[in-house]
N, C-alpha and C positions, 0 to 999 in steps of 0.2 A: 504494500500500500504506500502510496506517496504521501508526503507530509501535507500537500495541498488537499488531498482527498480527506484526510483525517481531521485537519484543523480548519481549513478555509471555507469549505462548502457547507451551506446550511442544510440543503436537501440533495445529497449527492446521488448520482446514479450508481448503485452498488455494482452493477455489471462492469462499469468502467474502472472502478477503483480497486477491485479485488481480483487478483490473478489466481487462476486455479492452482491449488497446491495440495489438495487432499486434506486440508485442515478445515475444521469446523469451528466457527466462532459463536460464542453465546454471551449475552449480557449477564452480568452478575448483579444481583440486587441485595441490598441490606436494609432491612426494615421497610421494604416497599420502595426504596429509592435506588435508582441506577447508580452504581459505584465503579464498575470495572468491566473487563472482558476477559474471558478464558478461552484458550484455544486447545482443541483436541485433534488427534489424528489416529488413523488405523495403522498399526505397525505390521511388519511382515507376517506375524503369527495371527493376524486378523483381530487383534485385541486393541481396543481404544485406550490411548494414554494421553496424559496432559502434555501439551507441547509448550504452552506459554500461559502465564498468568500475569496480568499487569499491563495490558495494552493502554490503560488509562481512561480517565473520565471523558475526555473529548470523543474518543471513538465509541465508548459506551453510549453516550447521548445520541450520536449519529445513528447507531444501529438500533436504538430504541424508538426511532420515529414511528 
């Protein structure tokens, strides 16, 4: 994802900003409020694992539109 996609656009076109990587992104909520994003992926054994935690609030807000 480019910095422009994450920070500068108010309503981005998701298809333009995310490059296929096999990673799934999900918004994380705390007490009903958007706080972060977690990434998961399917490994060679076919099991899902966590790839990244901590994409930040800016991306979480964009994905939660």
